[in-house]
C-alpha positions as CSV (number, residue, x, y, z in Angstrom):
1,M,11.5,1.2,-8.7
2,P,9.3,-1.9,-8.0
3,F,9.9,-4.6,-5.6
4,Y,10.2,-8.2,-7.0
5,E,9.6,-11.5,-5.2
6,Y,11.8,-14.5,-5.9
7,I,11.6,-18.2,-4.6
8,A,13.9,-21.1,-5.0
9,D,13.1,-23.1,-8.2
10,A,14.9,-26.4,-7.1
11,E,15.6,-28.1,-3.9
12,P,17.2,-27.7,-1.3
13,G,18.0,-23.9,-1.5
14,C,19.2,-22.0,1.4
15,A,17.1,-20.3,4.2
16,H,17.3,-17.1,2.2
17,C,15.7,-18.4,-1.0
18,R,13.6,-21.4,0.2
19,G,11.0,-19.2,1.8
20,G,11.3,-16.5,-0.8
21,F,12.9,-13.0,-0.7
22,T,12.1,-9.5,-2.1
23,V,14.4,-7.4,-4.2
24,L,14.1,-3.7,-5.2
25,Q,15.2,-3.5,-8.7
26,R,14.8,-1.1,-11.7
27,L,12.5,-2.1,-14.5
28,S,15.5,-2.2,-16.7
29,D,17.6,-4.5,-14.4
30,P,17.7,-8.2,-15.6
31,T,15.6,-10.9,-13.8
32,L,17.7,-12.7,-11.3
33,D,18.2,-16.3,-12.1
34,S,20.1,-17.7,-9.0
35,C,20.0,-16.9,-5.4
36,P,22.7,-14.3,-4.4
37,Q,23.6,-16.3,-1.3
38,C,23.8,-20.0,-2.4
39,R,23.4,-19.8,-6.4
40,T,20.4,-22.1,-6.3
41,P,18.3,-21.4,-9.4
42,I,15.4,-19.1,-8.5
43,R,12.3,-17.8,-10.3
44,R,10.4,-14.7,-10.0
45,V,6.9,-14.9,-8.3
46,I,4.0,-12.7,-9.6
47,S,2.0,-11.5,-6.5
48,P,-1.2,-9.6,-6.4
49,P,-0.9,-5.8,-6.1
50,S,-1.6,-3.9,-2.8
51,L,-4.6,-1.9,-3.2
52,V,-6.4,0.4,-0.9
53,S,-10.3,0.2,-1.0
54,G,-12.3,3.3,-1.3
55,Q,-13.2,3.4,2.6
56,S,-10.2,3.9,4.9
57,D,-10.3,4.8,8.5
58,L,-12.1,8.2,8.4
59,K,-13.4,8.3,12.0
60,P,-14.1,11.8,13.2
61,S,-11.8,11.4,16.2
62,R,-8.8,10.3,14.1
63,L,-9.4,13.2,11.5
64,E,-9.3,15.8,14.2
65,Q,-6.1,14.4,15.8
66,A,-4.6,14.6,12.3
67,G,-5.8,18.2,12.0
68,F,-8.4,17.7,9.2
69,T,-12.0,19.0,9.1
70,Q,-14.8,16.7,7.7
71,Y,-18.1,17.9,6.4
72,R,-21.2,15.8,5.3
73,K,-23.9,16.9,2.9
74,V,-27.1,17.6,4.7
75,G,-29.1,19.3,1.7
76,K,-28.7,21.0,-1.6
77,G,-25.6,23.0,-1.3
78,V,-25.5,22.6,2.5
79,Y,-22.8,20.8,4.4
80,E,-22.5,20.2,8.2
81,K,-19.3,19.8,10.1
82,T,-18.7,16.4,11.6
83,A,-15.1,16.7,12.8
84,G,-12.4,19.3,13.2
85,K,-12.1,23.1,13.5
86,G,-14.0,25.4,11.1
87,P,-17.5,26.8,10.7
88,G,-20.5,24.4,11.8
89,V,-22.3,24.8,8.5
90,I,-21.3,25.7,4.9
91,S,-23.9,26.6,2.6
92,A,-24.0,28.0,-1.0
93,D,-26.2,30.9,0.0
């Protein structure tokens, strides 16, 4: 179920709808047309999605704390351990 953001469409509105509020609704639920607290007309606001970039916090120390092992490629079919437990080198040989 997605979260939808709503904001007061008219003045004055209450403290709840004037600054905007978020509602968890099903896709099949109808769009709200008034504030649930003061009945002021409201409108749904389209906001940008939250995206995670390709690079996250992959510091070796944090990976080890989480119990992961990280390897980096050092040659054709050869990987060297940079964090965690496990063999120091993995090779295709």
